[in-house]
PyMOL Python script that loads the backbone (N, CA, C, O; Angstrom):
from pymol import cmd

cmd.read_pdbstr("""\
ATOM      1  N   UNK A   1     123.920  78.215 126.730  1.00  0.00           N
ATOM      2  CA  UNK A   1     124.433  78.406 125.320  1.00  0.00           C
ATOM      3  C   UNK A   1     125.652  78.537 125.140  1.00  0.00           C
ATOM      4  O   UNK A   1     126.087  79.500 125.771  1.00  0.00           O
ATOM      5  N   UNK A   2     126.258  78.106 124.673  1.00  0.00           N
ATOM      6  CA  UNK A   2     127.720  78.252 124.174  1.00  0.00           C
ATOM      7  C   UNK A   2     128.185  79.397 123.608  1.00  0.00           C
ATOM      8  O   UNK A   2     127.371  80.297 123.399  1.00  0.00           O
ATOM      9  N   UNK A   3     129.523  79.574 123.266  1.00  0.00           N
ATOM     10  CA  UNK A   3     130.069  80.508 122.718  1.00  0.00           C
ATOM     11  C   UNK A   3     129.999  80.034 121.253  1.00  0.00           C
ATOM     12  O   UNK A   3     129.884  78.820 121.081  1.00  0.00           O
ATOM     13  N   UNK A   4     130.051  80.792 120.241  1.00  0.00           N
ATOM     14  CA  UNK A   4     129.855  80.565 118.634  1.00  0.00           C
ATOM     15  C   UNK A   4     131.287  81.400 118.317  1.00  0.00           C
ATOM     16  O   UNK A   4     131.556  82.559 118.635  1.00  0.00           O
ATOM     17  N   UNK A   5     131.950  80.619 117.731  1.00  0.00           N
ATOM     18  CA  UNK A   5     133.431  81.546 117.207  1.00  0.00           C
ATOM     19  C   UNK A   5     133.017  81.999 115.836  1.00  0.00           C
ATOM     20  O   UNK A   5     132.296  81.154 115.306  1.00  0.00           O
ATOM     21  N   UNK A   6     133.192  82.842 115.240  1.00  0.00           N
ATOM     22  CA  UNK A   6     132.881  83.315 113.866  1.00  0.00           C
ATOM     23  C   UNK A   6     133.966  82.679 113.006  1.00  0.00           C
ATOM     24  O   UNK A   6     135.088  82.636 113.510  1.00  0.00           O
ATOM     25  N   UNK A   7     133.810  82.215 111.870  1.00  0.00           N
ATOM     26  CA  UNK A   7     134.587  81.780 111.075  1.00  0.00           C
ATOM     27  C   UNK A   7     135.536  82.805 110.557  1.00  0.00           C
ATOM     28  O   UNK A   7     135.150  83.915 110.923  1.00  0.00           O
ATOM     29  N   UNK A   8     136.437  82.856 109.970  1.00  0.00           N
ATOM     30  CA  UNK A   8     137.435  84.208 109.436  1.00  0.00           C
ATOM     31  C   UNK A   8     136.700  84.367 108.083  1.00  0.00           C
ATOM     32  O   UNK A   8     136.535  83.548 107.179  1.00  0.00           O
ATOM     33  N   UNK A   9     136.320  85.609 108.201  1.00  0.00           N
ATOM     34  CA  UNK A   9     135.639  86.569 107.024  1.00  0.00           C
ATOM     35  C   UNK A   9     134.186  86.555 107.065  1.00  0.00           C
ATOM     36  O   UNK A   9     133.474  87.326 106.423  1.00  0.00           O
ATOM     37  N   UNK A  10     133.679  85.419 108.042  1.00  0.00           N
ATOM     38  CA  UNK A  10     132.333  85.779 108.249  1.00  0.00           C
ATOM     39  C   UNK A  10     131.779  86.452 109.641  1.00  0.00           C
ATOM     40  O   UNK A  10     132.175  86.021 110.724  1.00  0.00           O
ATOM     41  N   UNK A  11     130.917  87.447 109.559  1.00  0.00           N
ATOM     42  CA  UNK A  11     130.216  88.107 110.570  1.00  0.00           C
ATOM     43  C   UNK A  11     128.803  87.763 111.136  1.00  0.00           C
ATOM     44  O   UNK A  11     127.817  88.228 110.565  1.00  0.00           O
ATOM     45  N   UNK A  12     128.689  87.107 112.043  1.00  0.00           N
ATOM     46  CA  UNK A  12     127.264  87.109 112.441  1.00  0.00           C
ATOM     47  C   UNK A  12     126.575  88.210 112.951  1.00  0.00           C
ATOM     48  O   UNK A  12     127.249  89.079 113.504  1.00  0.00           O
ATOM     49  N   UNK A  13     125.571  88.323 112.889  1.00  0.00           N
ATOM     50  CA  UNK A  13     124.717  89.480 113.559  1.00  0.00           C
ATOM     51  C   UNK A  13     123.308  89.097 113.388  1.00  0.00           C
ATOM     52  O   UNK A  13     122.751  88.564 112.428  1.00  0.00           O
ATOM     53  N   UNK A  14     122.886  89.454 114.438  1.00  0.00           N
ATOM     54  CA  UNK A  14     121.422  89.070 114.792  1.00  0.00           C
ATOM     55  C   UNK A  14     120.592  90.616 115.027  1.00  0.00           C
ATOM     56  O   UNK A  14     121.026  91.540 115.716  1.00  0.00           O
ATOM     57  N   UNK A  15     119.727  90.610 114.513  1.00  0.00           N
ATOM     58  CA  UNK A  15     118.801  91.756 114.200  1.00  0.00           C
ATOM     59  C   UNK A  15     117.349  91.639 114.520  1.00  0.00           C
ATOM     60  O   UNK A  15     116.673  90.914 113.791  1.00  0.00           O
ATOM     61  N   UNK A  16     116.724  92.324 115.619  1.00  0.00           N
ATOM     62  CA  UNK A  16     115.403  92.085 115.894  1.00  0.00           C
ATOM     63  C   UNK A  16     114.389  92.767 114.731  1.00  0.00           C
ATOM     64  O   UNK A  16     114.313  93.899 114.252  1.00  0.00           O
ATOM     65  N   UNK A  17     113.554  91.354 114.491  1.00  0.00           N
ATOM     66  CA  UNK A  17     112.610  91.713 113.588  1.00  0.00           C
ATOM     67  C   UNK A  17     111.321  92.563 114.104  1.00  0.00           C
ATOM     68  O   UNK A  17     110.691  92.133 115.070  1.00  0.00           O
ATOM     69  N   UNK A  18     110.937  93.750 113.472  1.00  0.00           N
ATOM     70  CA  UNK A  18     110.316  94.551 114.196  1.00  0.00           C
ATOM     71  C   UNK A  18     108.369  93.861 113.969  1.00  0.00           C
ATOM     72  O   UNK A  18     107.863  93.345 112.972  1.00  0.00           O
ATOM     73  N   UNK A  19     108.010  94.033 114.762  1.00  0.00           N
ATOM     74  CA  UNK A  19     106.315  93.480 114.793  1.00  0.00           C
ATOM     75  C   UNK A  19     105.502  94.549 114.289  1.00  0.00           C
ATOM     76  O   UNK A  19     105.689  95.734 114.564  1.00  0.00           O
ATOM     77  N   UNK A  20     104.260  93.940 113.272  1.00  0.00           N
ATOM     78  CA  UNK A  20     103.351  94.758 112.923  1.00  0.00           C
ATOM     79  C   UNK A  20     102.618  95.227 113.973  1.00  0.00           C
ATOM     80  O   UNK A  20     103.003  94.704 115.019  1.00  0.00           O
ATOM     81  N   UNK A  21     101.549  96.143 114.158  1.00  0.00           N
ATOM     82  CA  UNK A  21     100.545  96.528 114.990  1.00  0.00           C
ATOM     83  C   UNK A  21     100.012  94.824 114.718  1.00  0.00           C
ATOM     84  O   UNK A  21     100.500  93.930 115.409  1.00  0.00           O
ATOM     85  N   UNK A  22      99.364  94.634 114.049  1.00  0.00           N
ATOM     86  CA  UNK A  22      98.430  93.367 113.790  1.00  0.00           C
ATOM     87  C   UNK A  22      99.155  92.465 114.753  1.00  0.00           C
ATOM     88  O   UNK A  22      98.573  92.402 115.835  1.00  0.00           O
ATOM     89  N   UNK A  23     100.319  91.709 114.671  1.00  0.00           N
ATOM     90  CA  UNK A  23     101.077  90.830 115.080  1.00  0.00           C
ATOM     91  C   UNK A  23     101.057  91.220 116.629  1.00  0.00           C
ATOM     92  O   UNK A  23     100.756  90.351 117.446  1.00  0.00           O
ATOM     93  N   UNK A  24     101.367  92.482 117.033  1.00  0.00           N
ATOM     94  CA  UNK A  24     101.492  92.755 118.687  1.00  0.00           C
ATOM     95  C   UNK A  24      99.949  92.662 118.980  1.00  0.00           C
ATOM     96  O   UNK A  24      99.789  92.177 120.100  1.00  0.00           O
ATOM     97  N   UNK A  25      98.771  92.956 118.367  1.00  0.00           N
ATOM     98  CA  UNK A  25      97.344  92.702 118.850  1.00  0.00           C
ATOM     99  C   UNK A  25      97.099  90.968 119.056  1.00  0.00           C
ATOM    100  O   UNK A  25      96.483  90.413 119.966  1.00  0.00           O
ATOM    101  N   UNK A  26      97.835  90.322 117.833  1.00  0.00           N
ATOM    102  CA  UNK A  26      97.231  88.836 118.285  1.00  0.00           C
ATOM    103  C   UNK A  26      98.454  88.346 119.335  1.00  0.00           C
ATOM    104  O   UNK A  26      98.011  87.444 120.046  1.00  0.00           O
ATOM    105  N   UNK A  27      99.562  88.594 119.584  1.00  0.00           N
ATOM    106  CA  UNK A  27     100.165  88.110 120.485  1.00  0.00           C
ATOM    107  C   UNK A  27      99.418  88.527 121.814  1.00  0.00           C
ATOM    108  O   UNK A  27      99.299  87.655 122.676  1.00  0.00           O
ATOM    109  N   UNK A  28      98.891  89.825 122.058  1.00  0.00           N
ATOM    110  CA  UNK A  28      98.300  90.429 123.218  1.00  0.00           C
ATOM    111  C   UNK A  28      97.198  89.319 123.440  1.00  0.00           C
ATOM    112  O   UNK A  28      96.958  88.731 124.494  1.00  0.00           O
ATOM    113  N   UNK A  29      96.547  89.153 122.151  1.00  0.00           N
ATOM    114  CA  UNK A  29      95.134  88.195 122.904  1.00  0.00           C
ATOM    115  C   UNK A  29      95.580  86.780 123.361  1.00  0.00           C
ATOM    116  O   UNK A  29      95.041  86.259 124.338  1.00  0.00           O
ATOM    117  N   UNK A  30      96.546  86.164 122.672  1.00  0.00           N
ATOM    118  CA  UNK A  30      97.196  84.887 123.152  1.00  0.00           C
ATOM    119  C   UNK A  30      97.609  85.071 124.447  1.00  0.00           C
ATOM    120  O   UNK A  30      97.657  84.021 125.089  1.00  0.00           O
ATOM    121  N   UNK A  31      97.994  86.287 125.170  1.00  0.00           N
ATOM    122  CA  UNK A  31      98.666  86.038 126.315  1.00  0.00           C
ATOM    123  C   UNK A  31      97.461  86.362 127.014  1.00  0.00           C
ATOM    124  O   UNK A  31      97.346  85.699 128.045  1.00  0.00           O
ATOM    125  N   UNK A  32      96.515  87.168 126.795  1.00  0.00           N
ATOM    126  CA  UNK A  32      95.214  87.021 127.896  1.00  0.00           C
ATOM    127  C   UNK A  32      94.369  86.065 127.585  1.00  0.00           C
ATOM    128  O   UNK A  32      93.472  85.911 128.414  1.00  0.00           O
ATOM    129  N   UNK A  33      94.348  85.273 126.543  1.00  0.00           N
ATOM    130  CA  UNK A  33      93.763  83.727 126.956  1.00  0.00           C
ATOM    131  C   UNK A  33      94.264  83.078 127.819  1.00  0.00           C
ATOM    132  O   UNK A  33      93.685  82.514 128.747  1.00  0.00           O
ATOM    133  N   UNK A  34      95.646  83.110 127.531  1.00  0.00           N
ATOM    134  CA  UNK A  34      96.408  81.909 128.591  1.00  0.00           C
ATOM    135  C   UNK A  34      96.294  82.321 130.096  1.00  0.00           C
ATOM    136  O   UNK A  34      96.212  81.502 131.011  1.00  0.00           O
ATOM    137  N   UNK A  35      96.296  83.613 130.243  1.00  0.00           N
ATOM    138  CA  UNK A  35      95.830  83.762 131.535  1.00  0.00           C
ATOM    139  C   UNK A  35      94.749  83.845 132.217  1.00  0.00           C
ATOM    140  O   UNK A  35      94.679  83.886 133.445  1.00  0.00           O
ATOM    141  N   UNK A  36      93.910  83.872 131.492  1.00  0.00           N
ATOM    142  CA  UNK A  36      92.385  83.632 131.623  1.00  0.00           C
ATOM    143  C   UNK A  36      91.871  82.408 131.929  1.00  0.00           C
ATOM    144  O   UNK A  36      91.157  82.239 132.918  1.00  0.00           O
ATOM    145  N   UNK A  37      92.186  81.487 131.127  1.00  0.00           N
ATOM    146  CA  UNK A  37      91.876  80.085 130.998  1.00  0.00           C
ATOM    147  C   UNK A  37      93.098  79.187 131.214  1.00  0.00           C
ATOM    148  O   UNK A  37      92.687  78.031 131.314  1.00  0.00           O
ATOM    149  N   UNK A  38      94.175  79.231 131.306  1.00  0.00           N
ATOM    150  CA  UNK A  38      95.208  78.632 131.765  1.00  0.00           C
ATOM    151  C   UNK A  38      95.675  77.728 130.387  1.00  0.00           C
ATOM    152  O   UNK A  38      96.677  77.054 130.625  1.00  0.00           O
ATOM    153  N   UNK A  39      95.332  77.631 129.478  1.00  0.00           N
ATOM    154  CA  UNK A  39      95.389  76.733 127.970  1.00  0.00           C
ATOM    155  C   UNK A  39      96.037  77.432 126.890  1.00  0.00           C
ATOM    156  O   UNK A  39      95.851  78.647 126.808  1.00  0.00           O
ATOM    157  N   UNK A  40      96.630  76.959 126.209  1.00  0.00           N
ATOM    158  CA  UNK A  40      96.708  77.409 124.973  1.00  0.00           C
ATOM    159  C   UNK A  40      95.719  77.925 123.757  1.00  0.00           C
ATOM    160  O   UNK A  40      94.905  77.097 123.349  1.00  0.00           O
ATOM    161  N   UNK A  41      95.726  78.953 123.279  1.00  0.00           N
ATOM    162  CA  UNK A  41      94.778  79.436 122.138  1.00  0.00           C
ATOM    163  C   UNK A  41      94.880  78.769 120.938  1.00  0.00           C
ATOM    164  O   UNK A  41      95.940  78.605 120.333  1.00  0.00           O
ATOM    165  N   UNK A  42      93.630  78.323 120.527  1.00  0.00           N
ATOM    166  CA  UNK A  42      93.859  77.379 119.240  1.00  0.00           C
ATOM    167  C   UNK A  42      93.974  78.425 117.996  1.00  0.00           C
ATOM    168  O   UNK A  42      93.075  79.246 117.815  1.00  0.00           O
ATOM    169  N   UNK A  43      95.035  78.370 117.205  1.00  0.00           N
ATOM    170  CA  UNK A  43      95.389  79.297 116.362  1.00  0.00           C
ATOM    171  C   UNK A  43      95.212  78.660 114.904  1.00  0.00           C
ATOM    172  O   UNK A  43      95.517  77.499 114.631  1.00  0.00           O
ATOM    173  N   UNK A  44      94.704  79.538 114.057  1.00  0.00           N
ATOM    174  CA  UNK A  44      94.491  79.086 112.399  1.00  0.00           C
ATOM    175  C   UNK A  44      95.644  79.403 111.827  1.00  0.00           C
ATOM    176  O   UNK A  44      96.382  80.273 112.290  1.00  0.00           O
ATOM    177  N   UNK A  45      95.965  78.571 110.525  1.00  0.00           N
ATOM    178  CA  UNK A  45      97.082  78.734 110.047  1.00  0.00           C
ATOM    179  C   UNK A  45      97.141  79.826 109.295  1.00  0.00           C
ATOM    180  O   UNK A  45      96.009  80.311 109.269  1.00  0.00           O
ATOM    181  N   UNK A  46      97.956  80.519 108.611  1.00  0.00           N
ATOM    182  CA  UNK A  46      97.540  82.024 107.732  1.00  0.00           C
ATOM    183  C   UNK A  46      97.393  81.291 106.299  1.00  0.00           C
ATOM    184  O   UNK A  46      98.184  80.451 105.870  1.00  0.00           O
ATOM    185  N   UNK A  47      96.505  81.651 105.791  1.00  0.00           N
ATOM    186  CA  UNK A  47      96.039  81.236 104.311  1.00  0.00           C
ATOM    187  C   UNK A  47      96.798  81.644 103.437  1.00  0.00           C
ATOM    188  O   UNK A  47      96.508  81.357 102.276  1.00  0.00           O
ATOM    189  N   UNK A  48      98.065  82.477 103.716  1.00  0.00           N
ATOM    190  CA  UNK A  48      98.592  83.029 102.405  1.00  0.00           C
ATOM    191  C   UNK A  48     100.033  81.943 101.935  1.00  0.00           C
ATOM    192  O   UNK A  48     100.828  82.176 101.024  1.00  0.00           O
ATOM    193  N   UNK A  49     100.034  80.996 102.672  1.00  0.00           N
ATOM    194  CA  UNK A  49     101.203  79.947 102.118  1.00  0.00           C
ATOM    195  C   UNK A  49     100.135  78.793 101.150  1.00  0.00           C
ATOM    196  O   UNK A  49      99.065  78.347 101.563  1.00  0.00           O
ATOM    197  N   UNK A  50     100.618  78.557 100.113  1.00  0.00           N
ATOM    198  CA  UNK A  50     100.088  77.701  99.318  1.00  0.00           C
ATOM    199  C   UNK A  50     100.894  76.667  98.687  1.00  0.00           C
ATOM    200  O   UNK A  50     102.054  76.941  98.380  1.00  0.00           O
ATOM    201  N   UNK A  51     100.381  75.423  98.441  1.00  0.00           N
ATOM    202  CA  UNK A  51     101.219  74.250  98.529  1.00  0.00           C
ATOM    203  C   UNK A  51     101.449  74.297  96.985  1.00  0.00           C
ATOM    204  O   UNK A  51     100.493  74.791  96.388  1.00  0.00           O
ATOM    205  N   UNK A  52     102.458  73.912  96.222  1.00  0.00           N
ATOM    206  CA  UNK A  52     102.448  73.793  94.896  1.00  0.00           C
ATOM    207  C   UNK A  52     102.252  72.346  94.565  1.00  0.00           C
ATOM    208  O   UNK A  52     102.722  71.433  95.244  1.00  0.00           O
ATOM    209  N   UNK A  53     101.451  72.167  93.363  1.00  0.00           N
ATOM    210  CA  UNK A  53     100.809  70.840  93.047  1.00  0.00           C
ATOM    211  C   UNK A  53     101.618  70.411  91.801  1.00  0.00           C
ATOM    212  O   UNK A  53     102.189  71.290  91.157  1.00  0.00           O
ATOM    213  N   UNK A  54     101.712  69.011  91.389  1.00  0.00           N
ATOM    214  CA  UNK A  54     102.606  68.830  90.381  1.00  0.00           C
ATOM    215  C   UNK A  54     102.742  69.466  89.303  1.00  0.00           C
ATOM    216  O   UNK A  54     103.812  69.828  88.813  1.00  0.00           O
ATOM    217  N   UNK A  55     101.124  69.723  88.659  1.00  0.00           N
ATOM    218  CA  UNK A  55     101.080  70.417  87.644  1.00  0.00           C
ATOM    219  C   UNK A  55     101.761  71.623  87.613  1.00  0.00           C
ATOM    220  O   UNK A  55     102.483  71.974  86.680  1.00  0.00           O
ATOM    221  N   UNK A  56     101.521  72.329  88.719  1.00  0.00           N
ATOM    222  CA  UNK A  56     102.030  73.962  88.631  1.00  0.00           C
ATOM    223  C   UNK A  56     103.617  73.901  88.786  1.00  0.00           C
ATOM    224  O   UNK A  56     104.365  74.787  88.373  1.00  0.00           O
ATOM    225  N   UNK A  57     104.094  72.574  89.530  1.00  0.00           N
ATOM    226  CA  UNK A  57     106.013  72.555  89.274  1.00  0.00           C
ATOM    227  C   UNK A  57     106.498  72.714  87.831  1.00  0.00           C
ATOM    228  O   UNK A  57     107.374  73.444  87.366  1.00  0.00           O
ATOM    229  N   UNK A  58     105.543  71.678  87.157  1.00  0.00           N
ATOM    230  CA  UNK A  58     106.001  71.744  85.954  1.00  0.00           C
ATOM    231  C   UNK A  58     105.899  72.786  84.769  1.00  0.00           C
ATOM    232  O   UNK A  58     106.604  72.873  83.764  1.00  0.00           O
ATOM    233  N   UNK A  59     104.788  73.574  85.186  1.00  0.00           N
ATOM    234  CA  UNK A  59     104.858  74.946  84.364  1.00  0.00           C
ATOM    235  C   UNK A  59     105.546  76.059  84.553  1.00  0.00           C
ATOM    236  O   UNK A  59     105.644  77.021  83.791  1.00  0.00           O
ATOM    237  N   UNK A  60     106.238  75.823  86.073  1.00  0.00           N
ATOM    238  CA  UNK A  60     107.333  76.980  86.201  1.00  0.00           C
ATOM    239  C   UNK A  60     108.532  76.616  85.795  1.00  0.00           C
ATOM    240  O   UNK A  60     109.104  75.577  86.124  1.00  0.00           O
ATOM    241  N   UNK A  61     109.020  77.613  84.937  1.00  0.00           N
ATOM    242  CA  UNK A  61     110.387  77.148  84.443  1.00  0.00           C
ATOM    243  C   UNK A  61     111.258  78.337  84.331  1.00  0.00           C
ATOM    244  O   UNK A  61     112.421  78.216  83.948  1.00  0.00           O
TER     245      UNK A  61
END
""", "prot")
cmd.dss("prot")
cmd.show_as("cartoon", "prot")
cmd.util.cbc("prot")
cmd.orient("prot")
């Protein structure tokens, strides 16, 4: 990685994002599965994200 120079008046800060206990458990499960099988664990996508339809885009103002 190279050095990134901060522009005048801009401060770059990097803060770690704290993990929830649920996230820690899931990460541990994935690592244990990989160590046991040597393959990536098939993950399901979270159901919280929804896609906006054309109809709902027009109603949001």
